C-alpha positions as CSV (number, residue, x, y, z in Angstrom):
1,M,-95.4,-4.0,185.3
2,N,-99.4,-5.2,186.1
3,S,-100.4,-1.7,185.3
4,A,-104.3,-0.5,184.1
5,R,-102.6,3.0,182.6
6,G,-105.5,4.8,181.0
7,L,-108.6,3.0,182.6
8,P,-110.9,4.6,185.4
9,I,-110.6,2.2,188.6
10,A,-114.0,0.5,187.3
11,S,-112.8,-0.9,184.7
12,V,-109.9,-2.5,186.2
13,S,-109.2,-6.1,186.4
14,R,-109.8,-7.9,189.3
15,A,-107.7,-10.4,188.3
16,R,-104.9,-8.3,188.6
17,G,-105.0,-9.3,192.6
18,E,-105.1,-7.4,195.9
19,V,-102.5,-6.3,197.6
20,G,-103.3,-8.1,200.0
21,G,-101.3,-6.9,203.8
22,A,-98.5,-5.1,201.6
23,S,-97.2,-1.8,202.2
24,V,-99.3,0.3,199.6
25,S,-97.5,3.8,198.4
26,V,-100.8,6.5,196.2
27,C,-98.8,9.4,195.0
28,L,-100.6,12.1,192.2
29,D,-99.6,11.5,188.3
30,L,-96.7,9.1,188.6
31,S,-95.1,10.3,185.9
32,P,-90.7,10.9,184.8
33,S,-91.7,14.3,184.1
34,H,-92.5,15.2,187.8
35,G,-88.8,15.2,188.0
36,G,-88.5,14.8,192.5
37,S,-91.8,13.6,193.1
38,Y,-91.3,11.0,190.6
39,R,-88.2,9.5,192.0
40,A,-89.5,10.1,195.4
41,A,-92.4,7.7,195.1
42,V,-90.9,5.3,192.8
43,D,-87.9,5.0,195.4
44,L,-89.5,4.1,198.1
45,A,-91.7,1.4,196.1
46,L,-88.6,0.4,195.3
47,A,-87.6,-0.1,199.4
48,I,-90.3,-1.7,201.0
49,D,-91.8,-4.0,197.4
50,S,-94.7,-1.6,198.0
51,P,-97.4,-1.3,195.1
52,I,-98.5,1.8,194.4
53,V,-101.9,3.4,193.2
54,T,-101.2,6.8,191.1
55,F,-103.9,9.7,191.1
56,R,-103.2,10.5,187.0
57,D,-104.9,14.0,186.2
58,G,-103.5,14.3,183.0
59,T,-100.3,16.6,184.1
60,G,-97.6,14.1,183.9
61,A,-96.2,14.6,180.3
62,Q,-94.5,11.2,179.9
63,P,-95.5,7.3,181.0
64,P,-93.9,5.7,183.7
65,E,-90.8,3.7,183.5
66,P,-91.0,-0.4,183.6
67,L,-91.0,-0.4,187.4
68,D,-91.0,-3.6,189.6
69,V,-93.5,-3.3,191.6
70,P,-97.7,-3.3,190.5
71,V,-99.1,0.0,189.6
72,W,-102.6,0.9,189.8
73,E,-103.8,3.9,188.1
74,V,-106.8,5.8,188.8
75,D,-108.6,8.3,186.2
76,T,-109.2,11.0,187.1
77,T,-109.6,12.9,184.3
78,R,-112.9,12.5,183.7
79,W,-113.9,13.9,187.3
80,T,-115.3,17.4,188.3
81,P,-112.6,19.3,189.8
82,W,-114.3,18.8,193.0
83,S,-113.7,15.1,193.1
84,R,-110.2,14.7,192.6
85,Y,-109.3,18.2,194.7
86,V,-111.9,17.5,198.0
87,R,-113.4,13.7,197.3
88,P,-113.4,11.5,195.1
89,P,-116.5,9.6,193.4
90,R,-117.9,7.1,196.1
91,H,-118.7,5.0,193.4
92,E,-114.9,4.8,192.5
93,A,-113.4,5.1,195.9
94,A,-115.2,1.8,197.0
95,H,-114.3,-0.1,194.3
96,L,-110.4,0.6,194.4
97,A,-110.4,0.0,198.1
98,D,-111.8,-3.3,197.2
99,L,-108.8,-3.3,195.3
100,V,-105.9,-3.2,197.7
101,G,-107.5,-5.0,200.5
102,R,-106.5,-4.0,203.6
103,P,-102.7,-3.0,203.1
104,A,-99.9,-3.3,206.6
105,L,-99.7,0.2,206.2
106,L,-99.9,3.5,203.6
107,F,-97.4,5.6,202.1
108,A,-99.4,9.3,200.8
109,H,-97.7,11.5,198.4
110,S,-97.9,15.0,198.4
111,L,-100.8,17.2,199.4
112,F,-104.0,19.2,198.2
113,R,-105.8,16.6,195.9
114,S,-108.4,13.9,197.1
115,H,-106.2,11.2,197.0
116,A,-105.6,12.7,200.6
117,D,-109.5,12.3,201.6
118,W,-109.6,8.6,199.7
119,V,-106.3,7.4,202.2
120,R,-107.7,9.0,205.7
121,E,-110.6,6.7,204.5
122,V,-109.1,3.9,204.1
123,A,-107.3,3.9,206.7
124,T,-109.8,5.2,209.8
125,S,-112.3,2.6,208.1
126,R,-109.6,-0.5,208.3
127,R,-107.4,0.8,210.7
128,V,-104.6,0.7,209.0
129,P,-101.8,3.5,210.0
130,Y,-100.8,6.0,206.7
131,V,-97.8,8.1,206.3
132,V,-97.9,11.5,205.0
133,I,-94.7,12.7,202.7
134,P,-95.7,16.1,202.0
135,H,-92.6,16.4,198.9
136,G,-92.6,21.0,200.4
137,S,-96.0,21.5,200.3
138,L,-96.4,22.3,203.9
139,D,-93.3,25.0,203.0
140,P,-94.2,29.1,203.6
141,W,-93.5,30.1,200.3
142,A,-95.2,27.0,198.4
143,L,-98.0,27.6,200.8
144,R,-98.5,32.0,199.7
145,R,-99.4,30.7,196.0
146,R,-102.9,30.1,195.4
147,R,-103.3,30.4,199.0
148,V,-106.9,30.7,199.0
149,G,-107.5,27.7,197.4
150,K,-104.8,25.8,200.0
151,Y,-106.1,27.2,203.3
152,F,-109.8,25.9,202.4
153,W,-107.9,22.7,201.3
154,M,-106.2,22.1,205.0
155,Q,-109.6,24.2,206.9
156,A,-111.6,21.0,204.9
157,I,-109.4,17.9,205.4
158,G,-105.2,19.0,205.4
159,R,-105.6,19.4,209.5
160,A,-107.4,16.0,210.2
161,Y,-105.8,14.3,207.7
162,L,-102.1,14.8,209.0
163,K,-102.9,14.6,212.3
164,Q,-104.4,11.4,212.5
165,A,-101.2,10.1,209.7
166,A,-98.7,7.7,212.2
167,L,-96.3,10.2,210.4
168,V,-95.3,13.1,208.4
169,M,-92.3,11.8,206.3
170,F,-90.1,15.1,205.5
171,S,-86.4,14.9,203.9
172,S,-84.3,17.3,205.6
173,D,-85.0,18.6,209.4
174,A,-85.1,22.2,207.5
175,E,-88.1,20.9,205.4
176,R,-90.0,19.4,208.9
177,R,-89.2,23.1,210.9
178,K,-90.7,25.3,208.6
179,A,-93.6,22.7,207.9
180,Q,-94.2,23.0,211.4
181,Q,-94.2,26.5,212.1
182,A,-96.5,27.2,208.9
183,I,-99.2,24.4,209.5
184,G,-99.5,26.3,213.3
185,F,-99.0,22.5,215.5
186,T,-97.1,20.1,216.0
187,V,-97.5,16.4,214.0
188,R,-95.6,13.1,214.5
189,S,-92.8,13.2,212.2
190,V,-89.5,11.6,210.8
191,V,-86.5,12.9,208.7
192,V,-85.7,10.2,205.9
193,R,-83.2,11.4,203.2
194,W,-83.5,10.6,199.6
195,P,-81.0,8.7,197.5
196,V,-79.3,8.5,194.8
197,D,-77.0,6.8,192.9
198,I,-73.8,7.3,194.4
199,Q,-70.1,6.9,192.6
200,P,-67.8,4.1,194.3
201,Q,-65.1,7.2,193.0
202,R,-64.5,10.1,191.5
203,P,-64.3,10.1,188.0
204,T,-60.9,11.4,187.7
205,P,-59.6,14.4,185.3
206,E,-58.7,11.4,181.7
207,D,-63.0,11.0,183.0
208,Q,-63.8,14.4,182.9
209,R,-61.9,15.0,179.9
210,V,-63.3,12.0,177.8
211,A,-67.0,13.3,179.3
212,R,-66.5,16.2,177.7
213,R,-65.4,15.2,174.0
214,H,-68.7,13.3,174.7
215,L,-70.8,16.2,174.8
216,G,-69.1,18.1,172.5
217,L,-68.0,20.6,175.6
218,P,-64.6,22.2,176.0
219,E,-61.9,19.9,177.3
220,D,-60.2,22.8,179.4
221,G,-61.4,25.7,182.0
222,R,-63.8,25.0,184.2
223,I,-67.6,24.3,183.9
224,L,-71.2,25.3,186.1
225,L,-73.8,22.6,185.5
226,Y,-77.8,24.0,186.6
227,F,-79.8,21.0,185.7
228,G,-83.3,20.9,186.1
229,R,-87.0,22.3,184.7
230,Y,-86.3,25.4,183.2
231,H,-88.9,26.8,185.5
232,S,-89.2,30.2,187.7
233,M,-89.2,28.7,191.0
234,K,-85.6,27.4,189.9
235,R,-84.6,30.5,188.3
236,P,-82.4,29.2,185.9
237,L,-83.2,33.2,184.4
238,E,-81.8,34.3,187.2
239,T,-78.9,32.3,186.9
240,V,-77.9,33.0,183.5
241,R,-78.2,36.5,184.5
242,A,-75.9,36.1,187.4
243,F,-73.1,34.2,185.0
244,L,-73.4,37.5,182.6
245,K,-72.4,40.0,185.7
246,A,-70.0,37.5,187.2
247,A,-68.0,37.2,184.2
248,P,-65.8,34.6,185.4
249,S,-63.2,34.0,183.5
250,G,-62.2,30.7,181.9
251,V,-65.9,29.4,183.1
252,M,-68.8,27.9,181.0
253,L,-72.4,28.0,182.5
254,V,-74.1,24.6,181.6
255,L,-77.6,24.4,181.7
256,A,-79.9,20.9,181.1
257,G,-83.0,20.3,181.9
258,M,-86.9,20.3,180.0
259,D,-89.0,23.3,179.5
260,G,-91.3,24.7,182.4
261,D,-92.4,27.8,182.3
262,V,-88.8,28.9,181.1
263,A,-88.2,28.0,177.6
264,A,-84.7,26.9,176.6
265,D,-85.1,29.4,174.0
266,F,-85.5,32.0,175.7
267,L,-82.6,31.4,178.0
268,R,-80.7,31.2,175.2
269,A,-81.3,34.6,173.8
270,E,-81.4,35.9,177.0
271,A,-78.0,34.7,176.7
272,G,-76.6,36.2,173.8
273,V,-73.4,36.8,171.8
274,A,-72.3,34.7,175.1
275,A,-74.0,31.4,174.5
276,S,-71.6,30.3,172.0
277,N,-68.2,29.5,173.8
278,K,-70.1,30.7,177.6
279,I,-73.5,29.5,177.9
280,R,-74.6,26.1,176.6
281,V,-78.3,25.2,176.6
282,L,-79.3,21.9,176.8
283,G,-82.5,20.6,176.5
284,P,-83.9,17.1,178.5
285,V,-81.0,15.1,179.4
286,F,-81.4,11.2,180.6
287,G,-79.2,7.9,181.5
288,E,-75.6,8.0,180.3
289,R,-75.4,11.9,179.1
290,R,-76.8,12.5,182.8
291,S,-74.3,11.1,184.5
292,A,-71.2,11.9,181.7
293,L,-73.3,16.0,182.5
294,L,-72.6,15.1,186.0
295,T,-68.8,14.6,185.3
296,A,-67.5,16.2,182.7
297,A,-68.7,19.3,185.9
298,D,-66.8,20.8,187.7
299,A,-69.5,22.4,190.5
300,F,-73.4,22.4,190.2
301,V,-75.5,25.7,191.2
302,S,-79.2,25.1,192.6
303,W,-80.2,29.3,192.5
304,S,-84.3,28.0,193.1
305,H,-85.9,30.4,195.6
306,R,-86.9,26.3,197.5
307,E,-86.2,22.8,197.1
308,N,-86.7,20.9,200.1
309,F,-84.9,18.0,198.4
310,C,-82.6,19.4,195.5
311,Y,-81.9,15.4,194.0
312,A,-79.8,17.1,191.5
313,A,-77.7,19.0,194.2
314,A,-77.3,14.9,196.1
315,E,-76.2,13.8,192.6
316,A,-73.8,16.5,191.6
317,M,-72.5,15.5,195.5
318,G,-72.3,12.1,194.7
319,F,-70.1,12.6,191.3
320,G,-67.6,14.2,194.3
321,R,-68.3,17.8,192.3
322,P,-69.1,20.8,195.3
323,V,-72.0,23.0,195.4
324,I,-73.8,26.1,195.1
325,L,-77.2,26.3,197.0
326,S,-79.4,29.4,197.0
327,P,-81.3,30.0,200.7
328,G,-84.4,28.6,199.4
329,N,-82.6,24.7,199.7
330,D,-83.3,23.0,202.9
331,L,-80.2,20.8,201.9
332,R,-78.3,23.4,203.1
333,G,-79.1,23.2,207.1
334,E,-77.7,19.3,206.4
335,L,-74.7,20.4,205.3
336,G,-74.2,22.0,208.7
337,T,-70.6,24.2,208.4
338,I,-68.9,21.6,205.8
339,R,-66.9,22.8,202.9
340,C,-67.9,21.4,199.8
341,G,-69.4,24.6,197.6
342,W,-71.1,27.9,198.8
343,F,-73.9,29.0,201.0
344,P,-75.1,32.7,199.8
345,E,-77.2,33.7,202.8
346,N,-79.3,36.2,201.3
347,A,-81.0,35.3,197.8
348,E,-79.8,38.5,195.5
349,Q,-78.2,38.2,192.5
350,D,-75.5,39.8,193.3
351,H,-74.6,36.7,196.6
352,L,-74.7,34.2,193.5
353,V,-72.3,36.3,191.5
354,D,-69.9,37.0,194.5
355,A,-70.5,32.8,194.5
356,I,-69.8,31.9,190.7
357,R,-66.8,34.3,191.1
358,Q,-65.3,32.6,194.3
359,F,-65.8,29.0,192.3
360,A,-63.7,30.3,189.3
361,G,-60.9,31.7,191.3
362,V,-60.1,28.7,194.4
363,T,-57.1,26.8,193.0
364,D,-57.8,23.6,191.5
365,T,-56.3,22.3,195.0
366,Q,-58.7,23.1,197.1
367,L,-61.5,22.6,194.3
368,D,-60.4,19.1,194.9
369,E,-60.6,18.8,198.6
370,M,-63.9,20.6,198.2
371,G,-65.1,18.0,195.8
372,V,-63.9,14.9,197.8
373,T,-65.7,16.5,201.0
374,A,-68.8,17.0,199.4
375,H,-68.5,12.7,198.0
376,A,-68.4,12.1,201.5
377,A,-70.8,13.8,202.4
378,A,-72.5,12.7,200.0
379,H,-72.0,9.0,201.4
380,N,-73.0,9.8,204.8
381,L,-76.4,11.7,203.9
382,F,-78.2,10.4,200.3
383,S,-77.1,6.5,200.3
384,R,-79.8,4.0,199.0
385,S,-79.1,1.3,201.8
386,G,-79.1,3.9,204.4
387,F,-82.6,5.0,202.9
388,V,-83.8,1.3,202.6
389,E,-82.4,1.2,206.3
390,A,-84.4,4.3,207.4
391,V,-87.8,3.5,205.6
392,S,-88.1,-0.8,206.5
393,A,-87.2,0.4,210.1
394,T,-89.8,2.9,209.7
395,Q,-92.3,0.2,208.4
396,A,-91.3,-2.0,210.8
397,Q,-92.5,0.7,213.9
398,L,-95.4,1.4,212.1
399,I,-96.8,-2.1,212.1
400,A,-94.8,-4.3,214.8
């Protein structure tokens, strides 16, 4: 990986070479700790062999993994708030523009930071098309948070930025529909679903038993899996409380993730005495242990306020696991009437309680049929080959 990690952009050696004609991906702090936005930036860059320019602001808890594409890091931690949110320092913006040369196409991830203004300036001055990828930033729920700052950013930069984009790339029809209602005008857009690794075959019962032994989980009974940051937006606390209220016989709730504004210890305290045999709260899980958890589970639950694309749910389906998704999950619309889980129409706790009880009450045969359907849907919607084809077609259309 070519990287200028931790250095001001003005200090980056030109010996690393200019991008010169390739598509370039631009994103905020490129760190695995940012979850889905990190995975999306990496997946897109690898799909089209795109160098990445990342505006590092210090929020990433982990450095990026070694990648097969060049990565240039712009250190914004020294900048003023104005520079970070509205317009980069002129000399650093100019040097960065020289570094990337004249790319064929720009892909810009996320909103509400000054990298958007830089992308628009480069695109305008060099007559380069750009694609905006909002990652749920235009969801009405997201726009209500810190609304004053976002309102002024949209007025100063955002409206023109979106209108002048060659395309705005959404991950679901629901994300696109809600975004256009929220901003009040129509943008040129395309829907491209993010990819996940899909198992060639669903894990067998023996695979499940082996995975549970490896993880120290009970080999009998059913496991309902929560996988994601422990953050109030994702409602892990509400998930624990609903499970306790449902009190499903023969079911264990397993939660895995890194602390956000909710701590794992707080969830364990909430579970109380049930934590010993009914609820297991884990820390971050990666690599083989992540795959083992998805193999060990019988179903997956996401009760988030909002998820424009829930990677963990798509992954669970790729393992042939039914899902319980809140009304805030945009993936529900992509699944339509497919019977691959439970999709309550109301976000109140009792509706999650009822869904958990239904999961506990279906027969093994019914649960298996739902898993088969989930696995087939994942192949159709979230395959890497389908993603590469869609992104490549978008790129070809815009640079033809």
